Each structure stands twice: as C-alpha cells, then as structure tokens.
Steps between C-alpha positions, in 0.01 A plus 500: 500500500397149400838446340682588822282277707554219256872556516494506876278192529648281232856614472614663817404198694742291286739721317739223412275230349521265790137384486467497123578149368452637156835681532687177568326311220584764250860499620519117482346504138736769385812343652418158378430614148828693491685208655349225280566697179864550606543139611356348178712742296810386688415133445466569133818701464730304735604223252523744219722771663741302694761772458283703744322249712783248542792734481682339802445149381656581165818621655790250433661351802236610754171368640564152364340358812161633389269281298389602157140614523260353230403730224130410537261775607447384856737208535775713652296569819546173685873459413564847631296423820713186557828675489659454848670743727832329429460582124398859587818539701717340234365698205391841643717538811449577865313830452228338291475206751455749786249711312284207419540379853314813619203420272491156652510632852214741417293216352540293822392796720201591291381139480499489880345839545236437233400181684452688818328785311241270357447271798521743783523870411229524238233314698580716804459817290180376348343418834628800694407819317635819661234736636515870416740694723335744746729779392398458143129556556381836365426784726132611519451769230218674692299475818219331314715196422637483854243239608577275205869541563482406859314192406779408253754559777309286741457217252873524412593474876298176530640360173856596583475334850359185355743484219817562695396262769422240235813565288772496758652191339473668152729776610753255629531370147700798388751449789526118448566522126742784545715271708434189290574665159807679645632170635438323167674764290799526734529114509495495118764771483732318731453156341543629149805706600655186646444303191627774274814538717565130473471510120694827475786381710527168307466665163748785562732282710583278209514784246837627385448809288742794491228701679491263792882508526516883485471764773417861454754696694396864564663775704853421371742748651737694288813307606336176377364617168699266278414145398822356640455661838135384530610138407771508768266640757237232445744210485676626818163439675562124433148429391593388151679571176398786270450417139459844361436861612313765292549841650240737363624825355352819366433384143258784420698640218531155343123426560411827332709405196341163475155650532582747219631208291180296542291802399725572202492128392122511499492819299743345253290184467190710443684705228609178329150355516348814346773490224452132419133540486210256528567134493289190526534336835416155639300469822473218747148370529573414867530856610250773404290547189694809388773506247848477667838392372733240653742718713839512328794496741843649490607214274375689202849641433654154500532278199196288451494138405237326303367316807398813681127540412466843670800634315338404163186674615674816586744530206334344199332819377456378148212275616328793675240661271489807725873559487610828334867553416656756734656699211144599392402630841595836672722462807335629822606827647558613864480848642805626692423789743768748578564859586394691807202334676503240228273704273669427169532172322629341186405172324759227460503148373353303802686178425839655468436723802386224741772258383769759561345582842493135582860452403610788728296362787656157461843662518408695809358186669817300430711774648268542809511122567876529569449800730543461875179640649450623857405206729177498703426355847324193344651173394385151403712223651461145365607227740597146415202346673145591615598426860772759496266760356232427758749523778606849382136609450392393845798641687612856600821556311605838642470676836427842337136590428381513134830356386571168322142380518447157332165409364344260249588586142261535210551309179732651240200531280306690772762764583407850401853604424442876465381502858816333628695826471217715628606659830323381808385849580327535165328157538372606850384840348316318225342247740372771736386721217298223342349409839382862546365496142305185565356672816386790277357250254290345772314832548451514119353146497268611785356776285476264205307240698236746616310511169543121461333456846243756396399289204371241749246757646212590278390771746835669453475463123151657519639790705793571272356401169110521538418382155724196503380409847142521392571274199667242738195514737263442208695211361596239760712288266705803396527601862636153585753513223629835620514408861655153452711526190639860476677510840626141464641563153643835607677355799627199296639739232673705770657187651622406157658836408644617834753207531669624183558829665636335825716272293660801337545670834663194649750490210599853579602432853849383407478144624789265403291206379178435313398255771507785752302715254232238474466463869468878518227493237311242702515717812396818322221339313363330812502833685298645224252218472458452873501858632380710208240239368390291801543721807430828338210369291354352817530839669315667203217263565447625852300795377188506290637808326867467428538882482398525866752232601789744594250722682377209712846338541569645843144424616499138382837404638493702823402195712527126486123469469483727197807330339351148552162630360663656194728207420230233549249688287736570222623140475147371510402728208814429295468118498305508167771720336783287619325182397447641151865595492623150582265348245631731225867421591445126518259415231560788259857626518685175569407337165613828335835465670522138378440628147773763563273781383761751577755349261233456234374855526846658505641291215332692214602832659862387539490354144409843359821643644713207402721563193820306535565123533611574862169658574314200366719259701402690816137455427512125536666491838297310777310721739656565846315382805524768762395403857481870586196532271307197604584413863373825679149464352491127589588582870246775505229265387604252766469776763165617378354147515655450847352827629153405382520129605264533799267783405160459354493348158863415535455163325457694163844670518654184645368294208621755234831528682542116488420510126747788448792304650412180323485673164809713582707200597417326167566818287826594670620141494468496119657839457801429727566156350435548124430857394684773693855548617615611848859606460611574852708250708249289683538496885136502625544815711159620411336251724581707818339811334191303432464377855585833663218663306256219569571550872402877445177368347445277809526807722256687276258200531533512878417878504198432284372242748549738785319774314207271423466408875530865589232589250266254672591648837688186611795688627619237740530248220663769287757559769579127498633541146783725625708208647471327155625807319790526739571124469507539117752786519713287739469212248611727219808603695604143594406365152738755332782445749473115471434441124637803318879394531421160350316670209794734450810274541596149438574302811850345496353163597285517185803527263550173320637363172288481188506112511319507839195696372291492184254745632410759229733343245398431148663310213685762294649436156834667471651534145860568420593585146824352365551609140196377303417214751313522823544309820200480724525444877234453762534681833268585792479877575258735671342782313742757630802274438404469140428864461825620664738253357821670382400852640740732683446812704608747232350824375349430157656823367844357561446166325197525265589448132465804278253321271450574130179615353197292456397575140303333232745487212879485551587502135316828426684651788838385362418616150461857631842506656391518859721409786439157634540447874593161626319331781797387707541583860736792439285672250786553248404660175 
C-alpha cells in the first residue's frame, strides 16, 4: 500500500521527469562523455587516416579550392570554420550549400527565440505560476471529508479569481509570441529562399553540363519511337538543335547477362585467390589499421614495365615469403547441381568452370549488344545549349495528355537504367503498394512505441513488472537512468535503423534517377520521424497508463476542451524527454558521426568477407553522404524546439536546440567538404522540401499555443490563433506557387556564359597524356562539370568494357594454361 502511494505521489505527478533536474544532468554528463571521447579520438586519427577522413580532398582534379587542413590535433578547427560559402559551393556543390544554409537559418531563429525566452518568457513563467485546475481537484471520498473539500473548493475559487484577474497579461503572452515567432520564421524562410534562388540561378545559369542540356522526354508515342523521328520532332519546334538522342529500350535480357557476368567474374576471382593462396600485402597507413592490399586494376593482364611500382608488388612473388607455388596446391572445386529439382550435383574444377562460363557470357553479351531491342516511351534528348533545354522543359510540347512530357533530366551517373524500361503501370503499382505498406508499418511502429513510452512511467513498470518497479522506486539513481536513458536510446536506435528500411523501399518504387530516390527517402523518413515519433509519442503521453490510451481516446478527443487539455498536459510532461533527446543527438551522436563510427564498425565485418583484390578495393571507397538519412531528423528537432519555444522551461530546449545546430553545422561542413561523397547531380531541390516541412511545424506550434490557452480557459485568445493558422496555410500556398518554379527551373534570363560568372567555380587541373609526357592545363569548372565531363546518356551494359580479372599473380595464372581475357572495350578473348 505504501509503495502504491509512493508511486502515486512521486511518480504519477511527474511521469516524464519534467521536475527532476537530475535526469537532465545525467543526460548531459552521458552525452558529453560520449561526445568528447569520440571528438578526441577523431582529432587523433584524422591526420593518420587521411584515406578515410580526407577522402574527397585526396581525389585528383577535385576540391582544389579547399585549403589543406593542418595535421595538428586541434589546428584544423579554425581553418574549417573560416571556409566561406563560396568555397562550399565550389567544392561540394549546390546541395551541400543549401543543406548548410538550413542550419544557419535555424541558428538565427533559435538565437532570437532564446533571447526572448530568457528575457521575457522565463521571467513571466517564474512569476506567474498556474493555479490548480478546478476540474482536477479530487472528489470527496466520503461525507466526513466533505467539509474539508468544500473549504478547498472555496479557497480555490478565491485563488483562481485573484490569479486570473492578475495574470490577464500573462495569458496574452502565448498569443503575442505565437504571432511573433510565426512572423520571424516565415520571414527567415522567404529571405533565405530569395538568397538561395539568386545563388542557384547564377550557379546553374553559367553551368554547361550534359545534364543541364538534356531533357527527359516521357510518353513518347509509338509513331515517334526512333531516335531520328524524335530529333526531327524537337528541331521542328524551332527551339534549338539536337546534339544526340538516346531512346531507352527494353534491355532486360542484356542487363541480366551483365549481372550474371559480374557474379561469375567475382566467383572466378575468388577461386583464383583461393588457389594462389596467402600472400603478404602492403597497407596504407592513411586508411585503417587493418591489413589491406593496394587494389590492382584491370592492367594486371598487360605487360608491366619497371617503372610501375604496383606491378612489381603484384607480380614479384619471389620476394614474398608467404608465396606457395601453385603446382603444390590443390585447385578449388565447384558443385554443379543438376537433375530434377536440382537435387544431384557433381564437383568440377572451379577455375575452368567459371572461366568457360565467363567466356560464354562474354559471347552472349557481344551478340546482344548488336540486337535491336523493343523501344520504350522514354528518351533523353541532349540539346546544343542550356537555353534550348530549358525552353523545352518549361513548355507544353504536345496537346495530348500524358504524351511527350518534357522534364529535367538526371545526370547520366544518376539514371537507374533497369527502371527506364519498366512499364508505367508497374511503377504505379509499386508506388501504391509501398505507400500502403508504409501505412501498415505506421501501425506497427505504434505498437512498438507503446513499451518505449511505458519505460518513462515507473507506475506502469510497477504494475507490469512488480519486482523491477520496486527496485526502481528503492534506487532513485537507477530509476532516473531507466526513465531518462532507456526511452531516449531506444528512440534514437529506432531513428537510426528505420531509415535503412525506407531507403530500400524507395529503391523498389521504380524511380528513374537516384536523385528522385533520395527525395523520396527524405519524405518517407520525415513522415516516420514526425508522425510516428513526435505526434504519436505525444499522444501516448496523454494517458498516465498507456494501455488505457485507446480506451480513453474517444473520451479525450470528443471535445475541443478535452483535446486542448490532453495536448497541453502531454506536451508539458514530455519536455524533459525531448530535451534529453536533443542533448543526446547534439552532444553525443554528432561527434560519433564526425568519427564515422558506422564506417569504422562495419569495416572489420566487411574485411572478414573480403577475399579478392576487388573486395579490398571496395573497402577503401569514401562513405556516401545521404541527405535522406540526416535531413528528416534535423527538421524534426527544429520542429520540436519550435513547438516548445513559448512553454514553461522552453529556454532549456531552445538552448540545447541552438547547440545542436551549431555542432551539426560544423560536423556536416567537415563531412561534406573533406570526408564523404554525395554523388547525385547537385540542384538544391531539397530546400523546398525543408521549408514545406518547417511550415508544417509552424502550424503544429500554433495549435500548441491554442491548446495551452484553451487549457487555461482562455478560449477567446485561443480562438484568435485561428486567423494565424489560416494565414500560415495561405502563405504556404502562395510561397509554393511563387518560389517553387525558380527552385525547379533555370530562368532564361539567368543563362549566361562561363566568362560572366565565377560563382561556384574552382581551379581544376586537367591532365592529358601524350605518349610518356603529360601536358597540364588550368581550367575553371564547377563540381558537376568536372564530374560529368565526357559522359553520355548510354546504358552501361551497352558500353562498359568486359574487364579482365583482378588477381594477385598473373604469371601463376599463365603457367597453368588458363585463358587470359583482355581488358579492352569489346571484351575479346
């Protein structure tokens, strides 16, 4: 009985740790300890593992506008801080520039809101404490207590009248700051959008990549499905000359053969590696402290001269003490399954089998490359100028619906070629199926979040697990760890793992380009973080016992009064949890991202499965920066801080939010400039997605202010928030109609020659090999111009060279009479 009363008195009054500063201090100590260890480890490893932490800087011909960071432990911090937006644009592209601009906008807003939070909002909350609500007073348990109860009611009436008469201006604070903060954030959105549009138009207007000159033409009718007819059609519109046309065809048979060849090639390389046995390898001290060979390329099969250091390393087996002659080693065997249901097998020589299979696949591929495949309704048309392409994209080319639709083209590197011949009906079926599946997943996440929310409630733990609940009640420190750390870590882990699932789902939708896939990943992950984590988790906090939530759902949301009461109470209780969550993300996990803990932890696992030189070469590729994994959570934290910006103790979450965006800007600036690669064509389209979702957060903030006023029975002031909500929706409509076209297209007036604009251009060193000599030239190119130089819109299966094996020892292979494949473009044996 005493335990229940203790639970009700200590825990039920504050289930979420709002009034326990110990929770916040434990979270700060834990996050700072984790973050400082990761940061100092990164500072120690950065100059030693440049192959990992300076992968982009080491790439020849790119990022030469960036300064070389000092190799001292902390000397790199100030030079990185001094890197200008112009250098970011020139070295990392428009997407990185836009992404970092969002952090700067958030920092500006939270500096302003934190100032008002400390100067106005906090003093008002400290001097105007809310009295107990009349409807929350307990009913008299028996007639004996009726007199005492009536006295409490009478004293409450007097206190309430005095308080509400005294705090009339206090209630106006919610309304004033709802309008003020809404105006500030909408002003920042407009001003930043105007600046980004100006930079984007100048940057893309002077850029002349093949992507900028190409249009994606979909809905090509049957009578125009030839490259000559498409060229004549476009040129007859008199908008410019056509340089080339690539009509997509049903290359599935060829793609399947190439896929089989790649798999067979890897199996053959693995067989040769097993046969040649262990060899001593050299590792680069700038990568990772695990043994790894220098990756041999297809040039293994070519005559090697004495000047080639890597060739001597690969072929001079006499100097290798671990080398064992192949004639003293048994050749590997492969199992060939045959017969009905593939239940019988025989063992054959693996090297001979895979080399014969590879030879037949090469013959099939060469024959299929000459085959005339069935054309599809999709084509890539490259114009002679960017202006011609923009005129075609921004115009209606044909009076028939869904026919000859021109749109912006992805980069040749971004095209998902197997999806180009996927019928539109199948793409639509996949899209809707995945949408329905994500809806089902939302119900699953709801069930999964119930026990996480329950970990915040010691009374619930005591009811479900009495012994564990009693231990928590007897040990306050342990109770604090469970309440503060377990739910935060569980939600963080969920937010890390779920994006991988949504990334896989986005890749199954049949989109034409990787850029579209990334935008889809951003949208899906934001839906998960905002709805399943923030909105749903807030709803779970509206009941003291989460298992009774669904029973009380109709009762709690049957009227505006109950809804306002439930929302206000839940948000007030959850402020401690969300503050701890932002602290962990900013102070604890951002330094781990800087250290690239994912790449470090997965490297030994991938190394265990690596056998061939090709496997080892893939291990040292720079990590890929995916906005779909980082951006949704960043927007969510912005919305959480915005929603809590006027509530009691709001300065705490505003301060942690400001620190989050300061640290995040610094970490992502280093990763985007020096460490990680973003491979998609850079256009800055993600900015509109950021702003659209921030506006959703603004509406959520306004609803929160209205619920707080309703909770305090100030319904007139709550009703005055309604025009603000309608005005924000009207702003969102006009903002999209006004600025979205300029973030999607290039204005014809912005098109200019390269000589008239140096924005986003870095000095690039272009090398041309003539015999044994080299001629160096200096040119100014943007990141995408350097990346897409010499590319064409061609399916890789039609043009890719049929490369030879990457093996350790060519001479041992030749001594055994194996077939040697050349590495020329035709793949002749």
